[in-house]
Biopython code that builds the backbone (N, CA, C, O; Angstrom):
import numpy as np
from Bio.PDB.StructureBuilder import StructureBuilder

atoms = [
    (1, "UNK", "N", (5.809, 49.009, -59.835)),
    (1, "UNK", "CA", (6.463, 47.976, -58.880)),
    (1, "UNK", "C", (6.212, 46.648, -59.540)),
    (1, "UNK", "O", (5.107, 46.310, -59.964)),
    (2, "UNK", "N", (7.286, 45.926, -59.602)),
    (2, "UNK", "CA", (7.314, 44.698, -60.246)),
    (2, "UNK", "C", (6.728, 43.552, -59.173)),
    (2, "UNK", "O", (6.909, 43.653, -57.960)),
    (3, "UNK", "N", (6.057, 42.537, -59.751)),
    (3, "UNK", "CA", (5.336, 41.577, -58.812)),
    (3, "UNK", "C", (6.187, 40.289, -59.163)),
    (3, "UNK", "O", (6.278, 39.822, -60.298)),
    (4, "UNK", "N", (6.711, 39.854, -58.194)),
    (4, "UNK", "CA", (7.571, 38.508, -58.146)),
    (4, "UNK", "C", (6.548, 37.381, -58.034)),
    (4, "UNK", "O", (5.646, 37.400, -57.197)),
    (5, "UNK", "N", (6.746, 36.321, -58.986)),
    (5, "UNK", "CA", (5.960, 35.091, -58.925)),
    (5, "UNK", "C", (6.190, 34.496, -57.623)),
    (5, "UNK", "O", (7.282, 34.623, -57.068)),
    (6, "UNK", "N", (5.182, 33.821, -57.076)),
    (6, "UNK", "CA", (5.443, 32.949, -55.853)),
    (6, "UNK", "C", (6.049, 31.790, -56.074)),
    (6, "UNK", "O", (5.769, 31.155, -57.090)),
    (7, "UNK", "N", (6.861, 31.380, -55.277)),
    (7, "UNK", "CA", (7.543, 30.008, -55.508)),
    (7, "UNK", "C", (6.593, 28.924, -55.201)),
    (7, "UNK", "O", (5.792, 29.075, -54.278)),
    (8, "UNK", "N", (6.620, 27.792, -55.934)),
    (8, "UNK", "CA", (5.829, 26.625, -55.783)),
    (8, "UNK", "C", (6.270, 25.760, -54.519)),
    (8, "UNK", "O", (7.455, 25.443, -54.414)),
    (9, "UNK", "N", (5.469, 25.425, -53.692)),
    (9, "UNK", "CA", (5.796, 24.450, -52.567)),
    (9, "UNK", "C", (5.497, 23.012, -52.989)),
    (9, "UNK", "O", (4.397, 22.537, -52.706)),
    (10, "UNK", "N", (6.372, 22.318, -53.622)),
    (10, "UNK", "CA", (6.013, 21.066, -54.033)),
    (10, "UNK", "C", (5.630, 20.076, -53.021)),
    (10, "UNK", "O", (4.984, 19.086, -53.364)),
    (11, "UNK", "N", (5.956, 20.251, -51.873)),
    (11, "UNK", "CA", (5.533, 19.304, -50.740)),
    (11, "UNK", "C", (3.972, 19.519, -50.556)),
    (11, "UNK", "O", (3.305, 18.664, -49.974)),
    (12, "UNK", "N", (3.397, 20.684, -51.064)),
    (12, "UNK", "CA", (2.038, 21.018, -50.685)),
    (12, "UNK", "C", (1.153, 20.667, -52.098)),
    (12, "UNK", "O", (-0.078, 20.664, -52.134)),
    (13, "UNK", "N", (1.920, 20.413, -53.092)),
    (13, "UNK", "CA", (1.267, 20.081, -54.457)),
    (13, "UNK", "C", (0.312, 18.867, -54.187)),
    (13, "UNK", "O", (0.646, 17.893, -53.512)),
    (14, "UNK", "N", (-0.971, 19.033, -54.811)),
    (14, "UNK", "CA", (-1.856, 17.901, -54.837)),
    (14, "UNK", "C", (-1.330, 16.692, -55.499)),
    (14, "UNK", "O", (-0.657, 16.747, -56.528)),
    (15, "UNK", "N", (-1.634, 15.643, -54.917)),
    (15, "UNK", "CA", (-1.181, 14.337, -55.511)),
    (15, "UNK", "C", (-2.421, 13.610, -56.138)),
    (15, "UNK", "O", (-3.531, 13.687, -55.610)),
    (16, "UNK", "N", (-2.194, 12.923, -57.251)),
    (16, "UNK", "CA", (-3.324, 12.089, -57.777)),
    (16, "UNK", "C", (-3.416, 10.851, -56.828)),
    (16, "UNK", "O", (-2.419, 10.275, -56.394)),
    (17, "UNK", "N", (-4.592, 10.526, -56.569)),
    (17, "UNK", "CA", (-4.708, 9.296, -55.513)),
    (17, "UNK", "C", (-5.651, 8.380, -56.456)),
    (17, "UNK", "O", (-6.655, 8.822, -57.016)),
    (18, "UNK", "N", (-5.227, 7.141, -56.549)),
    (18, "UNK", "CA", (-6.222, 6.124, -57.153)),
    (18, "UNK", "C", (-6.844, 5.392, -56.048)),
    (18, "UNK", "O", (-6.245, 5.100, -55.013)),
    (19, "UNK", "N", (-8.248, 5.063, -56.339)),
    (19, "UNK", "CA", (-8.893, 4.388, -55.387)),
    (19, "UNK", "C", (-8.333, 2.953, -55.173)),
    (19, "UNK", "O", (-7.507, 2.446, -55.931)),
    (20, "UNK", "N", (-8.774, 2.434, -54.241)),
    (20, "UNK", "CA", (-8.256, 0.975, -53.878)),
    (20, "UNK", "C", (-8.976, 0.027, -54.720)),
    (20, "UNK", "O", (-9.994, 0.370, -55.322)),
    (21, "UNK", "N", (-8.472, -1.201, -54.792)),
    (21, "UNK", "CA", (-9.002, -2.202, -55.733)),
    (21, "UNK", "C", (-10.442, -2.549, -55.468)),
    (21, "UNK", "O", (-11.188, -2.867, -56.394)),
    (22, "UNK", "N", (-10.853, -2.489, -54.186)),
    (22, "UNK", "CA", (-12.321, -2.842, -53.983)),
    (22, "UNK", "C", (-13.213, -1.703, -54.530)),
    (22, "UNK", "O", (-14.260, -1.954, -55.127)),
    (23, "UNK", "N", (-12.785, -0.485, -54.317)),
    (23, "UNK", "CA", (-13.603, 0.550, -55.072)),
    (23, "UNK", "C", (-13.621, 0.579, -56.454)),
    (23, "UNK", "O", (-14.658, 0.870, -57.050)),
    (24, "UNK", "N", (-12.453, 0.275, -57.113)),
    (24, "UNK", "CA", (-12.284, 0.127, -58.558)),
    (24, "UNK", "C", (-13.252, -1.095, -59.053)),
    (24, "UNK", "O", (-13.917, -0.994, -60.084)),
    (25, "UNK", "N", (-13.269, -2.157, -58.296)),
    (25, "UNK", "CA", (-14.076, -3.324, -58.672)),
    (25, "UNK", "C", (-15.525, -2.919, -58.653)),
    (25, "UNK", "O", (-16.302, -3.256, -59.546)),
    (26, "UNK", "N", (-15.879, -2.169, -57.587)),
    (26, "UNK", "CA", (-17.260, -1.658, -57.435)),
    (26, "UNK", "C", (-17.773, -0.846, -58.513)),
    (26, "UNK", "O", (-18.931, -0.969, -58.911)),
    (27, "UNK", "N", (-16.814, 0.114, -59.079)),
    (27, "UNK", "CA", (-17.141, 0.868, -60.094)),
    (27, "UNK", "C", (-17.197, 0.118, -61.423)),
    (27, "UNK", "O", (-18.136, 0.342, -62.186)),
    (28, "UNK", "N", (-16.286, -0.720, -61.727)),
    (28, "UNK", "CA", (-16.385, -1.561, -63.028)),
    (28, "UNK", "C", (-17.468, -2.468, -62.882)),
    (28, "UNK", "O", (-18.005, -2.764, -63.949)),
    (29, "UNK", "N", (-17.960, -3.015, -61.816)),
    (29, "UNK", "CA", (-19.272, -3.901, -61.824)),
    (29, "UNK", "C", (-20.508, -3.078, -62.044)),
    (29, "UNK", "O", (-21.435, -3.525, -62.719)),
    (30, "UNK", "N", (-20.548, -1.842, -61.471)),
    (30, "UNK", "CA", (-21.805, -0.962, -61.781)),
    (30, "UNK", "C", (-21.727, -0.670, -63.148)),
    (30, "UNK", "O", (-22.775, -0.719, -63.792)),
    (31, "UNK", "N", (-20.494, -0.322, -63.813)),
    (31, "UNK", "CA", (-20.531, 0.119, -65.101)),
    (31, "UNK", "C", (-20.985, -1.046, -66.036)),
    (31, "UNK", "O", (-21.762, -0.834, -66.967)),
    (32, "UNK", "N", (-20.515, -2.188, -65.783)),
    (32, "UNK", "CA", (-20.938, -3.437, -66.590)),
    (32, "UNK", "C", (-22.277, -3.623, -66.578)),
    (32, "UNK", "O", (-22.882, -3.826, -67.631)),
    (33, "UNK", "N", (-22.892, -3.578, -65.399)),
    (33, "UNK", "CA", (-24.402, -3.855, -65.190)),
    (33, "UNK", "C", (-25.205, -2.795, -65.831)),
    (33, "UNK", "O", (-26.306, -3.120, -66.277)),
    (34, "UNK", "N", (-24.804, -1.565, -65.940)),
    (34, "UNK", "CA", (-25.395, -0.492, -66.456)),
    (34, "UNK", "C", (-25.452, -0.635, -68.176)),
    (34, "UNK", "O", (-26.422, -0.325, -68.868)),
    (35, "UNK", "N", (-24.313, -1.119, -68.605)),
    (35, "UNK", "CA", (-24.208, -1.365, -70.129)),
    (35, "UNK", "C", (-25.019, -2.559, -70.444)),
    (35, "UNK", "O", (-25.675, -2.598, -71.485)),
    (36, "UNK", "N", (-25.007, -3.609, -69.535)),
    (36, "UNK", "CA", (-25.983, -4.855, -69.806)),
    (36, "UNK", "C", (-27.435, -4.337, -69.982)),
    (36, "UNK", "O", (-28.122, -4.647, -70.955)),
    (37, "UNK", "N", (-27.852, -3.538, -68.992)),
    (37, "UNK", "CA", (-29.229, -2.986, -69.138)),
    (37, "UNK", "C", (-29.535, -2.145, -70.304)),
    (37, "UNK", "O", (-30.644, -2.170, -70.836)),
    (38, "UNK", "N", (-28.535, -1.373, -70.724)),
    (38, "UNK", "CA", (-28.681, -0.508, -71.836)),
    (38, "UNK", "C", (-28.836, -1.443, -73.032)),
    (38, "UNK", "O", (-29.801, -1.261, -73.773)),
    (39, "UNK", "N", (-28.009, -2.389, -73.277)),
    (39, "UNK", "CA", (-27.975, -3.281, -74.387)),
    (39, "UNK", "C", (-29.315, -4.126, -74.469)),
    (39, "UNK", "O", (-29.878, -4.370, -75.536)),
    (40, "UNK", "N", (-29.760, -4.540, -73.241)),
    (40, "UNK", "CA", (-31.037, -5.233, -73.181)),
    (40, "UNK", "C", (-32.182, -4.367, -73.696)),
    (40, "UNK", "O", (-33.053, -4.800, -74.450)),
    (41, "UNK", "N", (-32.120, -3.054, -73.219)),
    (41, "UNK", "CA", (-33.277, -2.105, -73.601)),
    (41, "UNK", "C", (-33.135, -1.847, -75.186)),
    (41, "UNK", "O", (-34.125, -1.477, -75.817)),
    (42, "UNK", "N", (-31.988, -2.032, -75.773)),
    (42, "UNK", "CA", (-31.894, -1.814, -77.186)),
    (42, "UNK", "C", (-32.152, -3.021, -77.909)),
    (42, "UNK", "O", (-31.941, -3.021, -79.122)),
    (43, "UNK", "N", (-32.597, -4.098, -77.316)),
    (43, "UNK", "CA", (-32.932, -5.462, -78.056)),
    (43, "UNK", "C", (-31.770, -6.321, -78.160)),
    (43, "UNK", "O", (-31.960, -7.314, -78.863)),
    (44, "UNK", "N", (-30.576, -6.202, -77.631)),
    (44, "UNK", "CA", (-29.535, -7.031, -77.699)),
    (44, "UNK", "C", (-29.475, -8.194, -76.692)),
    (44, "UNK", "O", (-29.697, -7.924, -75.512)),
    (45, "UNK", "N", (-29.211, -9.391, -77.025)),
    (45, "UNK", "CA", (-28.881, -10.324, -76.029)),
    (45, "UNK", "C", (-27.385, -10.249, -75.768)),
    (45, "UNK", "O", (-26.675, -9.921, -76.718)),
    (46, "UNK", "N", (-26.842, -10.504, -74.639)),
    (46, "UNK", "CA", (-25.468, -10.423, -74.316)),
    (46, "UNK", "C", (-24.849, -11.575, -73.708)),
    (46, "UNK", "O", (-25.544, -12.362, -73.065)),
    (47, "UNK", "N", (-23.548, -11.756, -73.856)),
    (47, "UNK", "CA", (-22.918, -12.842, -73.154)),
    (47, "UNK", "C", (-21.706, -12.097, -72.595)),
    (47, "UNK", "O", (-21.087, -11.203, -73.172)),
    (48, "UNK", "N", (-21.445, -12.637, -71.296)),
    (48, "UNK", "CA", (-20.366, -11.934, -70.433)),
    (48, "UNK", "C", (-19.012, -12.663, -70.885)),
    (48, "UNK", "O", (-18.845, -13.882, -70.880)),
    (49, "UNK", "N", (-18.159, -11.785, -71.243)),
    (49, "UNK", "CA", (-16.816, -12.386, -71.638)),
    (49, "UNK", "C", (-15.567, -11.834, -70.940)),
    (49, "UNK", "O", (-14.440, -11.897, -71.432)),
    (50, "UNK", "N", (-15.864, -11.286, -69.746)),
    (50, "UNK", "CA", (-14.871, -10.668, -69.031)),
    (50, "UNK", "C", (-13.542, -11.569, -68.560)),
    (50, "UNK", "O", (-12.427, -11.083, -68.369)),
    (51, "UNK", "N", (-13.868, -12.897, -68.421)),
    (51, "UNK", "CA", (-12.804, -13.674, -68.071)),
    (51, "UNK", "C", (-12.189, -14.462, -69.211)),
    (51, "UNK", "O", (-11.343, -15.315, -68.942)),
    (52, "UNK", "N", (-12.562, -14.233, -70.490)),
    (52, "UNK", "CA", (-12.119, -14.738, -71.689)),
    (52, "UNK", "C", (-10.695, -14.182, -72.139)),
    (52, "UNK", "O", (-9.967, -14.845, -72.878)),
    (53, "UNK", "N", (-10.340, -12.924, -71.651)),
    (53, "UNK", "CA", (-9.155, -12.298, -72.180)),
    (53, "UNK", "C", (-9.191, -12.196, -73.657)),
    (53, "UNK", "O", (-8.269, -12.581, -74.376)),
    (54, "UNK", "N", (-10.374, -11.621, -74.113)),
    (54, "UNK", "CA", (-10.399, -11.603, -75.722)),
    (54, "UNK", "C", (-10.538, -10.137, -76.272)),
    (54, "UNK", "O", (-10.732, -9.857, -77.455)),
    (55, "UNK", "N", (-10.401, -9.184, -75.167)),
    (55, "UNK", "CA", (-10.161, -7.752, -75.629)),
    (55, "UNK", "C", (-11.517, -7.071, -75.477)),
    (55, "UNK", "O", (-11.615, -5.898, -75.837)),
    (56, "UNK", "N", (-12.546, -7.697, -74.985)),
    (56, "UNK", "CA", (-13.708, -7.018, -74.699)),
    (56, "UNK", "C", (-14.547, -7.642, -73.564)),
    (56, "UNK", "O", (-14.310, -8.799, -73.219)),
    (57, "UNK", "N", (-15.480, -6.947, -72.994)),
    (57, "UNK", "CA", (-16.245, -7.548, -71.847)),
    (57, "UNK", "C", (-17.527, -8.181, -72.281)),
    (57, "UNK", "O", (-17.877, -9.157, -71.618)),
    (58, "UNK", "N", (-18.270, -7.818, -73.244)),
    (58, "UNK", "CA", (-19.664, -8.223, -73.469)),
    (58, "UNK", "C", (-19.738, -8.565, -74.983)),
    (58, "UNK", "O", (-19.240, -7.768, -75.778)),
    (59, "UNK", "N", (-20.283, -9.611, -75.393)),
    (59, "UNK", "CA", (-20.530, -9.980, -76.639)),
    (59, "UNK", "C", (-22.116, -9.740, -76.842)),
    (59, "UNK", "O", (-22.946, -10.471, -76.301)),
    (60, "UNK", "N", (-22.441, -8.716, -77.622)),
    (60, "UNK", "CA", (-23.958, -8.476, -77.732)),
    (60, "UNK", "C", (-24.380, -8.887, -79.105)),
    (60, "UNK", "O", (-23.659, -8.757, -80.094)),
    (61, "UNK", "N", (-25.465, -9.338, -79.114)),
    (61, "UNK", "CA", (-26.106, -9.926, -80.456)),
    (61, "UNK", "C", (-27.443, -9.539, -80.542)),
    (61, "UNK", "O", (-28.172, -9.605, -79.552)),
    (62, "UNK", "N", (-27.885, -9.096, -81.753)),
    (62, "UNK", "CA", (-29.175, -8.592, -82.154)),
    (62, "UNK", "C", (-29.370, -9.140, -83.466)),
    (62, "UNK", "O", (-28.725, -8.600, -84.365)),
    (63, "UNK", "N", (-30.166, -10.152, -83.785)),
    (63, "UNK", "CA", (-30.327, -10.843, -85.079)),
    (63, "UNK", "C", (-28.902, -11.493, -85.469)),
    (63, "UNK", "O", (-28.295, -12.298, -84.762)),
    (64, "UNK", "N", (-28.470, -10.990, -86.745)),
    (64, "UNK", "CA", (-27.216, -11.402, -87.150)),
    (64, "UNK", "C", (-26.024, -10.317, -86.797)),
    (64, "UNK", "O", (-24.835, -10.569, -86.992)),
    (65, "UNK", "N", (-26.476, -9.164, -86.289)),
    (65, "UNK", "CA", (-25.561, -8.179, -85.912)),
    (65, "UNK", "C", (-24.898, -8.451, -84.523)),
    (65, "UNK", "O", (-25.592, -8.792, -83.565)),
    (66, "UNK", "N", (-23.532, -8.294, -84.426)),
    (66, "UNK", "CA", (-22.805, -8.494, -83.213)),
    (66, "UNK", "C", (-21.950, -7.086, -82.899)),
    (66, "UNK", "O", (-21.511, -6.343, -83.777)),
    (67, "UNK", "N", (-21.819, -6.898, -81.555)),
    (67, "UNK", "CA", (-20.998, -5.892, -81.001)),
    (67, "UNK", "C", (-19.951, -6.495, -80.026)),
    (67, "UNK", "O", (-20.393, -7.349, -79.258)),
    (68, "UNK", "N", (-18.869, -6.239, -79.953)),
    (68, "UNK", "CA", (-17.948, -6.633, -78.961)),
    (68, "UNK", "C", (-17.583, -5.451, -78.185)),
    (68, "UNK", "O", (-16.817, -4.597, -78.632)),
    (69, "UNK", "N", (-18.154, -5.385, -76.954)),
    (69, "UNK", "CA", (-18.208, -4.300, -76.091)),
    (69, "UNK", "C", (-17.253, -4.349, -75.019)),
    (69, "UNK", "O", (-17.327, -5.265, -74.200)),
    (70, "UNK", "N", (-16.228, -3.329, -74.918)),
    (70, "UNK", "CA", (-15.339, -3.113, -73.893)),
    (70, "UNK", "C", (-15.929, -2.052, -72.911)),
    (70, "UNK", "O", (-16.253, -0.941, -73.331)),
    (71, "UNK", "N", (-16.059, -2.383, -71.672)),
    (71, "UNK", "CA", (-16.612, -1.466, -70.684)),
    (71, "UNK", "C", (-15.682, -0.810, -69.827)),
    (71, "UNK", "O", (-14.862, -1.530, -69.257)),
    (72, "UNK", "N", (-15.652, 0.451, -69.622)),
    (72, "UNK", "CA", (-14.812, 1.269, -68.871)),
    (72, "UNK", "C", (-15.823, 2.117, -67.881)),
    (72, "UNK", "O", (-16.788, 2.742, -68.321)),
    (73, "UNK", "N", (-15.513, 2.061, -66.654)),
    (73, "UNK", "CA", (-16.440, 2.808, -65.692)),
    (73, "UNK", "C", (-15.472, 3.971, -64.903)),
    (73, "UNK", "O", (-14.297, 3.760, -64.602)),
    (74, "UNK", "N", (-16.082, 5.032, -64.676)),
    (74, "UNK", "CA", (-15.460, 5.953, -63.673)),
    (74, "UNK", "C", (-16.424, 6.428, -62.557)),
    (74, "UNK", "O", (-17.632, 6.565, -62.751)),
    (75, "UNK", "N", (-15.879, 6.643, -61.508)),
    (75, "UNK", "CA", (-16.712, 7.160, -60.399)),
    (75, "UNK", "C", (-17.027, 8.737, -60.487)),
    (75, "UNK", "O", (-17.845, 9.272, -59.738)),
    (76, "UNK", "N", (-16.400, 9.333, -61.337)),
    (76, "UNK", "CA", (-16.661, 10.749, -61.455)),
    (76, "UNK", "C", (-17.213, 11.007, -62.888)),
    (76, "UNK", "O", (-17.257, 10.082, -63.700)),
    (77, "UNK", "N", (-17.634, 12.265, -63.200)),
    (77, "UNK", "CA", (-18.269, 12.653, -64.493)),
    (77, "UNK", "C", (-17.219, 12.679, -65.605)),
    (77, "UNK", "O", (-17.507, 12.682, -66.802)),
    (78, "UNK", "N", (-15.899, 12.697, -65.080)),
    (78, "UNK", "CA", (-14.782, 12.735, -66.269)),
    (78, "UNK", "C", (-14.479, 11.457, -66.891)),
    (78, "UNK", "O", (-14.076, 10.519, -66.204)),
    (79, "UNK", "N", (-14.648, 11.357, -68.161)),
    (79, "UNK", "CA", (-14.192, 10.269, -68.913)),
    (79, "UNK", "C", (-12.826, 9.846, -68.945)),
    (79, "UNK", "O", (-12.232, 9.966, -70.016)),
    (80, "UNK", "N", (-12.198, 9.351, -67.911)),
    (80, "UNK", "CA", (-10.769, 9.097, -67.869)),
    (80, "UNK", "C", (-10.650, 7.611, -67.628)),
    (80, "UNK", "O", (-11.293, 7.058, -66.736)),
    (81, "UNK", "N", (-9.912, 7.041, -68.343)),
    (81, "UNK", "CA", (-9.849, 5.481, -68.360)),
    (81, "UNK", "C", (-8.499, 4.997, -69.075)),
    (81, "UNK", "O", (-7.768, 5.747, -69.722)),
    (82, "UNK", "N", (-8.298, 3.739, -68.876)),
    (82, "UNK", "CA", (-7.047, 3.049, -69.318)),
    (82, "UNK", "C", (-7.463, 1.985, -70.342)),
    (82, "UNK", "O", (-8.368, 1.228, -69.990)),
    (83, "UNK", "N", (-6.906, 1.816, -71.609)),
    (83, "UNK", "CA", (-7.109, 0.727, -72.365)),
    (83, "UNK", "C", (-5.826, -0.083, -72.440)),
    (83, "UNK", "O", (-4.729, 0.428, -72.669)),
    (84, "UNK", "N", (-6.039, -1.429, -72.223)),
    (84, "UNK", "CA", (-4.836, -2.291, -72.269)),
    (84, "UNK", "C", (-4.417, -2.495, -73.759)),
    (84, "UNK", "O", (-5.192, -2.274, -74.689)),
    (85, "UNK", "N", (-3.144, -2.931, -73.919)),
    (85, "UNK", "CA", (-2.742, -3.335, -75.342)),
    (85, "UNK", "C", (-3.630, -4.250, -75.849)),
    (85, "UNK", "O", (-4.092, -4.093, -76.979)),
    (86, "UNK", "N", (-3.963, -5.297, -75.079)),
    (86, "UNK", "CA", (-4.783, -6.463, -75.567)),
    (86, "UNK", "C", (-6.151, -5.844, -76.049)),
    (86, "UNK", "O", (-6.664, -6.232, -77.099)),
    (87, "UNK", "N", (-6.723, -4.888, -75.273)),
    (87, "UNK", "CA", (-8.004, -4.401, -75.635)),
    (87, "UNK", "C", (-7.930, -3.647, -76.908)),
    (87, "UNK", "O", (-8.809, -3.732, -77.766)),
    (88, "UNK", "N", (-6.753, -2.823, -77.034)),
    (88, "UNK", "CA", (-6.633, -1.989, -78.325)),
    (88, "UNK", "C", (-6.369, -2.973, -79.578)),
    (88, "UNK", "O", (-6.933, -2.900, -80.670)),
    (89, "UNK", "N", (-5.407, -3.894, -79.190)),
    (89, "UNK", "CA", (-4.973, -4.698, -80.433)),
    (89, "UNK", "C", (-6.262, -5.527, -80.912)),
    (89, "UNK", "O", (-6.442, -5.721, -82.115)),
    (90, "UNK", "N", (-7.149, -6.006, -79.948)),
    (90, "UNK", "CA", (-8.279, -6.835, -80.476)),
    (90, "UNK", "C", (-9.543, -5.848, -80.965)),
    (90, "UNK", "O", (-10.600, -6.384, -81.298)),
    (91, "UNK", "N", (-9.416, -4.527, -80.994)),
    (91, "UNK", "CA", (-10.485, -3.760, -81.464)),
    (91, "UNK", "C", (-10.529, -3.869, -83.040)),
    (91, "UNK", "O", (-9.507, -3.956, -83.719)),
    (92, "UNK", "N", (-11.731, -3.857, -83.524)),
    (92, "UNK", "CA", (-11.937, -4.091, -84.896)),
    (92, "UNK", "C", (-13.398, -3.427, -85.289)),
    (92, "UNK", "O", (-14.052, -2.903, -84.387)),
    (93, "UNK", "N", (-13.819, -3.447, -86.414)),
    (93, "UNK", "CA", (-15.101, -2.797, -86.746)),
    (93, "UNK", "C", (-16.289, -3.168, -85.824)),
    (93, "UNK", "O", (-17.160, -2.327, -85.597)),
    (94, "UNK", "N", (-16.341, -4.412, -85.287)),
    (94, "UNK", "CA", (-17.407, -4.781, -84.438)),
    (94, "UNK", "C", (-17.199, -4.280, -82.828)),
    (94, "UNK", "O", (-18.097, -4.347, -81.989)),
    (95, "UNK", "N", (-15.999, -3.826, -82.600)),
    (95, "UNK", "CA", (-15.519, -3.375, -81.208)),
    (95, "UNK", "C", (-16.256, -2.017, -80.955)),
    (95, "UNK", "O", (-16.446, -1.146, -81.804)),
    (96, "UNK", "N", (-16.636, -1.987, -79.657)),
    (96, "UNK", "CA", (-17.226, -0.682, -79.216)),
    (96, "UNK", "C", (-16.651, -0.497, -77.804)),
    (96, "UNK", "O", (-16.412, -1.460, -77.075)),
    (97, "UNK", "N", (-16.433, 0.815, -77.436)),
    (97, "UNK", "CA", (-15.973, 1.147, -76.011)),
    (97, "UNK", "C", (-17.125, 1.894, -75.459)),
    (97, "UNK", "O", (-17.598, 2.959, -75.856)),
    (98, "UNK", "N", (-17.520, 1.085, -74.393)),
    (98, "UNK", "CA", (-18.717, 1.706, -73.532)),
    (98, "UNK", "C", (-18.147, 2.359, -72.371)),
    (98, "UNK", "O", (-17.649, 1.675, -71.477)),
    (99, "UNK", "N", (-18.179, 3.770, -72.299)),
    (99, "UNK", "CA", (-17.648, 4.539, -71.029)),
    (99, "UNK", "C", (-18.767, 4.977, -70.277)),
    (99, "UNK", "O", (-19.623, 5.746, -70.717)),
    (100, "UNK", "N", (-18.753, 4.398, -68.941)),
    (100, "UNK", "CA", (-19.844, 4.852, -68.057)),
    (100, "UNK", "C", (-19.198, 5.754, -67.092)),
    (100, "UNK", "O", (-18.350, 5.305, -66.320)),
    (101, "UNK", "N", (-19.562, 7.085, -67.077)),
    (101, "UNK", "CA", (-19.264, 7.990, -66.115)),
    (101, "UNK", "C", (-20.131, 8.023, -64.904)),
    (101, "UNK", "O", (-21.312, 7.690, -64.997)),
    (102, "UNK", "N", (-19.632, 8.390, -63.818)),
    (102, "UNK", "CA", (-20.420, 8.480, -62.534)),
    (102, "UNK", "C", (-21.200, 7.147, -62.309)),
    (102, "UNK", "O", (-22.378, 7.101, -61.955)),
    (103, "UNK", "N", (-20.485, 6.181, -62.532)),
    (103, "UNK", "CA", (-21.131, 4.791, -62.520)),
    (103, "UNK", "C", (-21.834, 4.572, -61.177)),
    (103, "UNK", "O", (-22.932, 4.016, -61.201)),
    (104, "UNK", "N", (-21.328, 4.942, -60.052)),
    (104, "UNK", "CA", (-22.051, 4.709, -58.814)),
    (104, "UNK", "C", (-23.274, 5.500, -58.282)),
    (104, "UNK", "O", (-24.014, 5.187, -57.349)),
    (105, "UNK", "N", (-23.322, 6.527, -59.031)),
    (105, "UNK", "CA", (-24.425, 7.472, -58.598)),
    (105, "UNK", "C", (-25.439, 7.633, -59.550)),
    (105, "UNK", "O", (-26.533, 7.096, -59.375)),
    (106, "UNK", "N", (-25.172, 8.386, -60.643)),
    (106, "UNK", "CA", (-26.065, 8.763, -61.745)),
    (106, "UNK", "C", (-25.374, 8.404, -63.179)),
    (106, "UNK", "O", (-25.000, 9.312, -63.922)),
    (107, "UNK", "N", (-25.240, 7.160, -63.493)),
    (107, "UNK", "CA", (-24.498, 6.836, -64.668)),
    (107, "UNK", "C", (-24.889, 7.405, -66.098)),
    (107, "UNK", "O", (-26.062, 7.466, -66.466)),
    (108, "UNK", "N", (-23.892, 7.786, -66.818)),
    (108, "UNK", "CA", (-24.138, 8.181, -68.178)),
    (108, "UNK", "C", (-23.225, 7.345, -68.990)),
    (108, "UNK", "O", (-22.156, 6.941, -68.533)),
    (109, "UNK", "N", (-23.675, 7.057, -70.310)),
    (109, "UNK", "CA", (-22.986, 6.285, -71.155)),
    (109, "UNK", "C", (-22.616, 6.852, -72.421)),
    (109, "UNK", "O", (-23.453, 7.417, -73.125)),
    (110, "UNK", "N", (-21.274, 6.723, -72.789)),
    (110, "UNK", "CA", (-20.804, 7.000, -74.166)),
    (110, "UNK", "C", (-20.412, 5.788, -74.795)),
    (110, "UNK", "O", (-19.609, 5.090, -74.174)),
    (111, "UNK", "N", (-20.829, 5.383, -75.939)),
    (111, "UNK", "CA", (-20.434, 4.284, -76.843)),
    (111, "UNK", "C", (-19.696, 4.810, -77.910)),
    (111, "UNK", "O", (-20.146, 5.624, -78.716)),
    (112, "UNK", "N", (-18.408, 4.285, -77.918)),
    (112, "UNK", "CA", (-17.473, 4.793, -79.057)),
    (112, "UNK", "C", (-16.910, 3.706, -79.946)),
    (112, "UNK", "O", (-16.762, 2.566, -79.508)),
    (113, "UNK", "N", (-16.597, 4.033, -81.171)),
    (113, "UNK", "CA", (-15.824, 3.146, -81.928)),
    (113, "UNK", "C", (-14.422, 3.396, -81.860)),
    (113, "UNK", "O", (-13.998, 4.406, -81.297)),
    (114, "UNK", "N", (-13.618, 2.498, -82.426)),
    (114, "UNK", "CA", (-12.090, 2.692, -82.494)),
    (114, "UNK", "C", (-11.758, 3.872, -83.199)),
    (114, "UNK", "O", (-10.871, 4.582, -82.728)),
    (115, "UNK", "N", (-12.356, 4.222, -84.317)),
    (115, "UNK", "CA", (-12.125, 5.382, -85.065)),
    (115, "UNK", "C", (-12.358, 6.578, -84.319)),
    (115, "UNK", "O", (-11.581, 7.518, -84.492)),
    (116, "UNK", "N", (-13.407, 6.698, -83.434)),
    (116, "UNK", "CA", (-13.638, 7.744, -82.578)),
    (116, "UNK", "C", (-12.634, 8.073, -81.682)),
    (116, "UNK", "O", (-12.427, 9.234, -81.330)),
    (117, "UNK", "N", (-11.875, 6.935, -81.216)),
    (117, "UNK", "CA", (-10.872, 7.214, -80.212)),
    (117, "UNK", "C", (-9.529, 7.642, -80.892)),
    (117, "UNK", "O", (-8.734, 8.312, -80.233)),
    (118, "UNK", "N", (-9.250, 7.298, -82.140)),
    (118, "UNK", "CA", (-7.941, 7.624, -82.792)),
    (118, "UNK", "C", (-7.928, 9.098, -82.843)),
    (118, "UNK", "O", (-6.967, 9.691, -83.333)),
]
sb = StructureBuilder()
sb.init_structure("model")
sb.init_model(0)
sb.init_chain("A")
sb.init_seg("    ")
for serial, (resi, resn, name, xyz) in enumerate(atoms, 1):
    if name == "N":
        sb.init_residue(resn, " ", resi, " ")
    sb.init_atom(name, np.array(xyz, "f"), 0.0, 1.0, " ", f" {name:<3s}", serial, name[0])
structure = sb.get_structure()
């Protein structure tokens, strides 16, 4: 006896829902704060550059070493994020992407170079 595949009811198909702006802001703020604390523990001084439109959020300095850190946060454990063209075009050897997963509950950090993203 042949088994016929069930038809898909597209009206019942799950939809991707993006959180509202207030929730996204809360996640991003928690992620940035977590990265600031991480950098401080690693001996870096940091300067907030979020309003500078320079392609990164934090300028981290330790002696003569510098890192340009772009922070992305997620509320889930999945590292899913968007990088703007400005962020990508301004990435260079000093640039790092700090991805904070589960930013609101139990944050975890992945620090990546541009090469690791390509």
